[in-house]
C-alpha positions as a printed NumPy array, in Angstrom:
array([[ 16.309,  23.336, 110.05 ],
       [ 16.764,  26.717, 108.493],
       [ 20.521,  26.245, 108.353],
       [ 20.074,  22.99 , 106.498],
       [ 17.837,  24.597, 103.864],
       [ 20.235,  27.451, 103.351],
       [ 23.126,  25.083, 102.832],
       [ 21.123,  23.161, 100.208],
       [ 20.319,  26.374,  98.359],
       [ 23.947,  27.432,  98.422],
       [ 25.079,  24.088,  96.96 ],
       [ 22.491,  24.303,  94.149],
       [ 23.62 ,  27.789,  93.284],
       [ 27.202,  26.67 ,  93.227],
       [ 26.536,  24.026,  90.433],
       [ 27.181,  25.238,  86.811],
       [ 24.048,  25.593,  84.608],
       [ 23.287,  22.823,  82.077],
       [ 24.134,  23.532,  78.415],
       [ 21.234,  24.225,  76.033],
       [ 21.308,  21.015,  73.857],
       [ 18.396,  22.163,  71.692],
       [ 20.184,  25.32 ,  70.635],
       [ 23.286,  23.356,  69.723],
       [ 21.291,  21.014,  67.474],
       [ 19.596,  23.959,  65.749],
       [ 22.931,  25.607,  65.086],
       [ 24.307,  22.296,  63.73 ],
       [ 21.3  ,  21.897,  61.468],
       [ 21.756,  25.44 ,  60.191],
       [ 25.388,  24.761,  59.361],
       [ 24.458,  21.545,  57.517],
       [ 21.759,  23.326,  55.517],
       [ 24.143,  26.144,  54.675],
       [ 26.86 ,  23.713,  53.551],
       [ 24.323,  21.741,  51.501],
       [ 23.112,  24.956,  49.845],
       [ 26.684,  26.007,  49.066],
       [ 27.406,  22.525,  47.692],
       [ 24.274,  22.67 ,  45.522],
       [ 25.265,  26.094,  44.188],
       [ 28.743,  24.856,  43.349],
       [ 27.327,  21.755,  41.628],
       [ 24.755,  23.781,  39.694],
       [ 27.152,  26.423,  38.368],
       [ 29.977,  23.979,  37.634],
       [ 28.011,  21.049,  36.235],
       [ 24.268,  20.895,  36.903],
       [ 23.237,  23.799,  34.683],
       [ 24.806,  22.039,  31.694],
       [ 22.102,  19.37 ,  31.608],
       [ 18.519,  19.501,  30.42 ],
       [ 16.087,  16.739,  31.31 ],
       [ 12.516,  15.759,  30.488],
       [ 10.214,  12.861,  31.187],
       [  7.961,  13.844,  28.264],
       [  9.76 ,  11.453,  25.913],
       [  8.513,   8.403,  24.051],
       [  9.918,   5.648,  21.87 ],
       [  9.265,   6.151,  18.159],
       [  9.975,   3.929,  15.192],
       [  9.073,   2.919,  11.67 ],
       [  5.688,   1.22 ,  11.405],
       [  5.782,  -0.471,   7.986],
       [  2.233,  -0.977,   6.744],
       [  1.484,  -4.156,   4.798],
       [ -1.039,  -3.281,   2.081],
       [ -2.018,  -5.226,  -1.06 ],
       [ -1.212,  -3.8  ,  -4.483],
       [ -3.889,  -5.821,  -6.27 ],
       [ -7.404,  -6.912,  -5.248],
       [ -7.868, -10.486,  -4.132],
       [ -9.21 , -12.987,  -1.612],
       [ -7.043, -13.954,   1.355],
       [ -6.285, -17.675,   1.447],
       [ -3.425, -17.786,   3.967],
       [ -1.863, -15.701,   6.755],
       [  1.773, -16.349,   7.57 ],
       [  2.301, -14.391,  10.808],
       [  0.397, -13.015,  13.775],
       [  0.877, -10.146,  16.241],
       [  4.205, -10.306,  18.038],
       [  5.832, -12.757,  15.596],
       [  9.349, -12.076,  14.338],
       [  9.526, -12.029,  10.544],
       [ 12.557, -11.733,   8.299],
       [ 12.708,  -9.605,   5.168],
       [ 11.061, -11.547,   2.346],
       [  8.968, -13.865,   4.568],
       [  5.389, -14.547,   3.449],
       [  2.81 , -12.596,   5.459],
       [ -0.422, -12.845,   3.46 ],
       [ -1.329, -15.056,   0.488],
       [ -4.065, -14.091,  -1.997],
       [ -5.842, -16.396,  -4.432],
       [ -3.708, -16.32 ,  -7.586],
       [ -5.818, -18.292, -10.08 ],
       [ -6.763, -15.234, -12.139],
       [ -3.223, -13.889, -11.982],
       [ -1.825, -17.208, -13.237],
       [ -4.176, -17.147, -16.24 ],
       [ -3.23 , -13.562, -17.1  ],
       [  0.456, -14.437, -16.795],
       [  0.112, -17.425, -19.143],
       [ -1.687, -15.222, -21.681],
       [  1.02 , -12.551, -21.479],
       [  3.721, -15.212, -21.915],
       [  2.034, -16.575, -25.051],
       [  1.607, -13.05 , -26.432],
       [  5.292, -12.297, -25.913],
       [  6.369, -15.52 , -27.645],
       [  4.007, -14.85 , -30.575],
       [  5.276, -11.278, -30.93 ],
       [  8.892, -12.459, -31.034],
       [  8.055, -14.823, -33.88 ],
       [  6.195, -12.111, -35.803],
       [  9.149,  -9.747, -35.476],
       [ 11.416, -12.485, -36.725],
       [  9.116, -12.61 , -39.773],
       [  9.664,  -8.884, -40.302],
       [ 13.423,  -9.422, -40.491],
       [ 12.861, -12.251, -42.986],
       [ 10.647,  -9.969, -45.068],
       [ 13.448,  -7.409, -45.234],
       [ 15.873, -10.022, -46.512],
       [ 13.338, -11.227, -49.091],
       [ 12.59 ,  -7.701, -50.273],
       [ 16.308,  -7.024, -50.592],
       [ 16.697, -10.106, -52.792],
       [ 13.783,  -8.978, -54.988],
       [ 15.387,  -5.557, -55.427],
       [ 18.625,  -7.215, -56.556],
       [ 16.69 ,  -9.365, -59.073],
       [ 14.809,  -6.333, -60.395],
       [ 18.074,  -4.469, -60.904],
       [ 19.394,  -7.342, -63.018],
       [ 16.177,  -7.325, -65.054],
       [ 16.48 ,  -3.57 , -65.627],
       [ 20.091,  -3.931, -66.728],
       [ 19.117,  -6.691, -69.187],
       [ 16.185,  -4.675, -70.537],
       [ 18.404,  -1.614, -70.916],
       [ 21.002,  -3.608, -72.842],
       [ 18.319,  -5.063, -75.131],
       [ 16.874,  -1.642, -75.746],
       [ 20.271,  -0.089, -76.55 ],
       [ 21.025,  -2.884, -78.952],
       [ 17.627,  -2.564, -80.684],
       [ 18.092,   1.191, -81.08 ],
       [ 21.305,   0.648, -83.066],
       [ 19.601,  -1.994, -85.219],
       [ 16.572,   0.241, -85.829],
       [ 18.813,   3.005, -87.135],
       [ 20.275,   0.602, -89.734],
       [ 16.787,  -0.652, -90.633],
       [ 17.48 ,  -4.193, -89.419],
       [ 14.381,  -4.226, -87.148],
       [ 11.056,  -2.58 , -87.363],
       [  9.868,   0.355, -85.313],
       [  7.206,  -1.842, -83.735],
       [  9.816,  -4.28 , -82.348],
       [ 11.774,  -1.347, -80.882],
       [  8.591,  -0.125, -79.19 ],
       [  8.074,  -3.535, -77.558],
       [ 11.633,  -3.507, -76.178],
       [ 11.094,   0.027, -74.86 ],
       [  7.922,  -1.123, -73.068],
       [  9.805,  -4.02 , -71.481],
       [ 12.468,  -1.614, -70.186],
       [  9.801,   0.684, -68.739],
       [  8.063,  -2.275, -67.074],
       [ 11.348,  -3.511, -65.554],
       [ 12.132,  -0.031, -64.222],
       [  8.667,   0.243, -62.643],
       [  9.043,  -3.179, -61.035],
       [ 12.406,  -2.101, -59.603],
       [ 10.896,   1.06 , -58.1  ],
       [  8.063,  -0.97 , -56.53 ],
       [ 10.528,  -3.5  , -55.082],
       [ 12.705,  -0.701, -53.66 ],
       [  9.689,   0.938, -52.014],
       [  8.616,  -2.376, -50.506],
       [ 12.141,  -2.955, -49.239],
       [ 12.251,   0.484, -47.596],
       [  8.824,  -0.118, -46.016],
       [  9.969,  -3.409, -44.5  ],
       [ 13.359,  -1.984, -43.502],
       [ 11.789,   0.915, -41.573],
       [  9.952,  -1.591, -39.339],
       [ 13.202,  -3.18 , -38.152],
       [ 15.78 ,  -0.444, -38.763],
       [ 18.467,  -0.065, -36.053],
       [ 16.943,  -2.778, -33.851],
       [ 17.329,  -6.405, -32.934],
       [ 14.441,  -8.683, -32.015],
       [ 14.784,  -8.05 , -28.279],
       [ 14.759,  -4.253, -28.701],
       [ 11.975,  -4.105, -31.287],
       [  9.072,  -1.879, -30.143],
       [  6.496,  -4.64 , -30.589],
       [  8.585,  -7.013, -28.477],
       [  9.155,  -4.301, -25.877],
       [  5.399,  -3.671, -25.635],
       [  4.688,  -7.393, -25.242],
       [  7.461,  -7.626, -22.641],
       [  5.903,  -4.751, -20.681],
       [  2.555,  -6.572, -20.624],
       [  4.288,  -9.736, -19.446],
       [  6.127,  -7.77 , -16.771],
       [  2.854,  -6.292, -15.486],
       [  1.182,  -9.719, -15.461],
       [  4.198, -11.257, -13.705],
       [  4.194,  -8.57 , -11.015],
       [  0.453,  -9.036, -10.462],
       [  1.059, -12.772, -10.06 ],
       [  3.948, -12.231,  -7.635],
       [  1.995,  -9.647,  -5.657],
       [ -0.58 , -12.233,  -4.692],
       [  2.01 , -13.095,  -2.03 ],
       [  2.59 , -10.199,   0.368],
       [  6.06 , -10.438,   1.901],
       [  7.758,  -8.593,   4.756],
       [  9.606,  -5.549,   3.35 ],
       [ 11.892,  -5.421,   6.4  ],
       [ 12.87 ,  -7.564,   9.371],
       [ 10.78 ,  -6.83 ,  12.446],
       [  7.818,  -7.782,  14.59 ],
       [  4.224,  -8.064,  13.397],
       [  1.666,  -5.677,  14.884],
       [ -1.916,  -4.527,  14.247],
       [ -2.999,  -7.608,  12.286],
       [ -6.554,  -7.088,  11.069],
       [ -6.715,  -9.356,   8.009],
       [ -8.712, -12.603,   8.099],
       [ -8.792, -15.664,   5.841],
       [-11.51 , -15.345,   3.197],
       [-11.503, -11.55 ,   3.354],
       [-11.759,  -9.716,   0.034],
       [ -9.104,  -6.996,   0.137],
       [ -8.573,  -3.98 ,  -2.076],
       [ -5.327,  -2.166,  -2.959],
       [ -4.143,   0.092,  -0.167],
       [ -6.145,  -1.556,   2.634],
       [ -3.966,  -1.96 ,   5.795],
       [ -3.714,  -5.64 ,   6.707],
       [ -0.958,  -5.573,   9.347],
       [  2.269,  -3.781,  10.17 ],
       [  5.9  ,  -4.753,  10.664],
       [  7.874,  -2.817,  13.287],
       [ 11.706,  -3.063,  13.194],
       [ 12.43 ,  -2.556,  16.902],
       [ 16.159,  -2.593,  16.233],
       [ 15.86 ,   0.837,  14.598],
       [ 13.746,   2.768,  17.111],
       [ 14.449,   6.327,  18.207],
       [ 13.201,   8.781,  20.849],
       [ 10.962,  11.806,  20.446],
       [ 11.682,  13.96 ,  23.499],
       [  9.488,  17.039,  24.01 ],
       [ 11.515,  19.806,  25.669],
       [ 10.225,  23.188,  26.747],
       [ 11.31 ,  25.951,  24.42 ],
       [ 13.254,  27.505,  27.292],
       [ 15.384,  24.346,  27.485],
       [ 16.688,  24.607,  23.916],
       [ 18.988,  27.604,  24.43 ],
       [ 22.179,  25.547,  24.619],
       [ 20.965,  22.351,  22.943],
       [ 22.835,  21.327,  19.785],
       [ 22.854,  18.424,  17.316],
       [ 25.274,  15.682,  18.321],
       [ 25.212,  16.279,  22.079],
       [ 25.354,  13.075,  24.179],
       [ 22.218,  11.84 ,  25.891],
       [ 21.519,   9.445,  28.743],
       [ 18.188,   7.625,  28.65 ],
       [ 16.267,   5.654,  31.231],
       [ 13.058,   3.79 ,  30.481],
       [ 10.134,   3.267,  32.817],
       [ 10.132,  -0.469,  32.103],
       [ 13.708,  -1.019,  33.333],
       [ 14.045,   1.938,  35.696],
       [ 17.509,   3.041,  36.749],
       [ 18.928,  -0.457,  36.258],
       [ 19.525,   0.242,  32.549],
       [ 20.946,   3.465,  31.138],
       [ 20.975,   3.826,  27.359],
       [ 23.45 ,   5.964,  25.465],
       [ 22.29 ,   8.235,  22.683],
       [ 22.802,  11.545,  20.927],
       [ 20.702,  14.409,  19.634],
       [ 19.936,  13.829,  15.956],
       [ 17.747,  16.829,  15.245],
       [ 15.765,  19.605,  16.876],
       [ 12.193,  20.068,  15.714],
       [ 11.326,  22.868,  13.309],
       [  8.057,  23.686,  15.058],
       [  5.998,  23.097,  18.156],
       [  3.517,  20.279,  18.437],
       [  0.577,  22.697,  18.465],
       [  1.78 ,  24.394,  15.263],
       [  1.456,  21.139,  13.311],
       [ -1.764,  19.968,  14.91 ],
       [ -4.935,  19.501,  12.898],
       [ -6.527,  22.53 ,  14.585],
       [ -3.753,  24.995,  15.558],
       [ -4.433,  27.226,  18.541],
       [ -5.798,  30.682,  17.741],
       [ -4.252,  33.181,  20.154],
       [ -5.705,  36.367,  18.663],
       [ -8.251,  36.678,  21.469],
       [ -8.664,  38.974,  24.423],
       [ -8.29 ,  36.273,  27.06 ],
       [ -4.981,  34.918,  25.733],
       [ -2.678,  33.301,  28.295],
       [  0.936,  32.56 ,  27.443],
       [  1.845,  28.864,  27.692],
       [  5.388,  27.586,  27.369],
       [  5.488,  25.464,  24.231],
       [  7.341,  22.181,  23.735],
       [  9.62 ,  21.327,  20.801],
       [ 10.179,  17.697,  19.733],
       [ 13.85 ,  16.665,  19.809],
       [ 14.873,  13.486,  17.964],
       [ 17.341,  11.321,  19.91 ],
       [ 18.947,   8.201,  18.411],
       [ 20.678,   5.339,  20.2  ],
       [ 24.434,   5.116,  19.72 ],
       [ 24.801,   1.5  ,  20.886],
       [ 22.388,  -0.88 ,  19.079],
       [ 23.634,  -3.743,  21.266],
       [ 21.772,  -2.188,  24.198],
       [ 18.51 ,  -2.503,  22.298],
       [ 19.233,  -6.164,  21.595],
       [ 19.795,  -6.848,  25.283],
       [ 17.072,  -4.561,  26.63 ],
       [ 14.492,  -4.062,  23.83 ],
       [ 12.067,  -1.163,  23.808],
       [  8.596,  -0.943,  22.279],
       [  6.915,   1.812,  20.313],
       [  5.299,   4.409,  22.587],
       [  7.155,   3.546,  25.814],
       [  7.867,   6.412,  28.236],
       [ 11.451,   7.494,  28.871],
       [ 13.495,   9.938,  30.918],
       [ 16.003,  11.854,  28.786],
       [ 19.019,  13.8  ,  30.084],
       [ 20.998,  15.866,  27.53 ],
       [ 24.596,  16.864,  28.261],
       [ 25.048,  20.469,  27.065],
       [ 28.798,  20.846,  27.681],
       [ 29.76 ,  20.483,  24.004],
       [ 28.052,  23.197,  21.944],
       [ 30.059,  22.858,  18.735],
       [ 27.179,  21.32 ,  16.813],
       [ 24.508,  23.3  ,  14.92 ],
       [ 20.946,  23.848,  16.056],
       [ 19.594,  22.878,  12.625],
       [ 20.893,  20.4  ,  10.084],
       [ 23.376,  21.964,   7.663],
       [ 23.318,  19.444,   4.792],
       [ 20.836,  17.324,   2.895],
       [ 20.703,  13.538,   3.478],
       [ 23.059,  11.498,   1.305],
       [ 21.132,   8.214,   1.599],
       [ 17.541,   7.14 ,   2.259],
       [ 16.413,   7.249,   5.864],
       [ 14.742,   3.844,   5.436],
       [ 14.388,   1.595,   2.392],
       [ 13.834,  -1.952,   1.15 ],
       [ 14.896,  -3.831,  -1.995],
       [ 12.243,  -6.578,  -1.845],
       [ 10.249,  -5.162,  -4.758],
       [ 13.336,  -4.541,  -6.889],
       [ 14.113,  -8.255,  -6.676],
       [ 10.633,  -9.057,  -8.006],
       [ 11.212,  -6.904, -11.086],
       [ 14.638,  -8.465, -11.665],
       [ 13.062, -11.946, -11.751],
       [ 10.475, -10.724, -14.288],
       [ 13.228,  -9.405, -16.576],
       [ 15.062, -12.725, -16.338],
       [ 11.952, -14.617, -17.467],
       [ 11.41 , -12.177, -20.356],
       [ 14.954, -12.784, -21.593],
       [ 14.383, -16.539, -21.348],
       [ 11.149, -16.396, -23.402],
       [ 12.773, -14.274, -26.108],
       [ 15.741, -16.619, -26.319],
       [ 13.486, -19.695, -26.529],
       [ 11.617, -18.221, -29.51 ],
       [ 14.736, -17.056, -31.318],
       [ 15.993, -20.569, -32.204],
       [ 17.423, -20.517, -35.729],
       [ 16.934, -16.768, -36.131],
       [ 19.611, -14.677, -37.704],
       [ 19.3  , -11.847, -35.177]])
């Protein structure tokens, strides 16, 4: 029995020991972690450190307020929240009865003024004819007087008759002076003008233009193409100039306000490319953009109540600077539209640092504009020209 046990012990001692599998796995894990760390360091120093990202970014855009320019009562509303409207479409209609009356009165006043000014030109022509007649009368009286003087010297006529001829000459000369003064008075009123450029006509035209614009402004139109938002106006409401009735938001022209920490702006420049992801679409859609401008102050600096740090318990807080990012491919916004205020993730590529940190030149064109109101004034001028022409029939000027 003892020999059997000893042989079993000898065979067990003769077998090689099992390898430590746990130690091998730990060493393998350590190698993987070390390689991953080395790979991360290589990525960071070669590429990763040239990007700055933030999720504190939001969609911004123009919110065009629709406000009346004249008081009135709302009789019709042409669009509601979310509706697409084109530039020039009717949004709100005000009662225009009073405006129509004022426009008709201004039209009649302009026509009457044109006719009165035409009368001034006729008066000038008449006064000029009177001056010519008075000159002829003076010449005749002067000839009669000269002839009577020669006859008086020879005794052919009496001194009394010569005195009468002298009085007639004096009277003719006085009448000529009066006619010349009247001619100059009438000529001053129309000198260097035509009917259309006469001051009285211009004043009447200005009143007509104001009345026409008031009449046109009873219809509030969309200044730009966009989507209606914040409608608060109701039919029957009495509105005053400047009261916000609704807004039009052109979503095709939105931008991004990305708030970066001040420590992230060291290598950020205008014109650098940007990749954008929105929370609504996730990683399925990546927008392309570029840095348009870097803010000139922190958000707290421009707040209504700026922070006061001159206290004993002051704690330094890293500030954020707003960076304006614009989309470089408008077609992406057509396919995947964004809304004002949406949250975004912004990633700025810092490799190219040729651009400036601040804008170096003033804008050469308006950032945003509309020509809707210029068209209204052009139509008023066309009607003024038509009224003047209609009341100039048969006039010499």
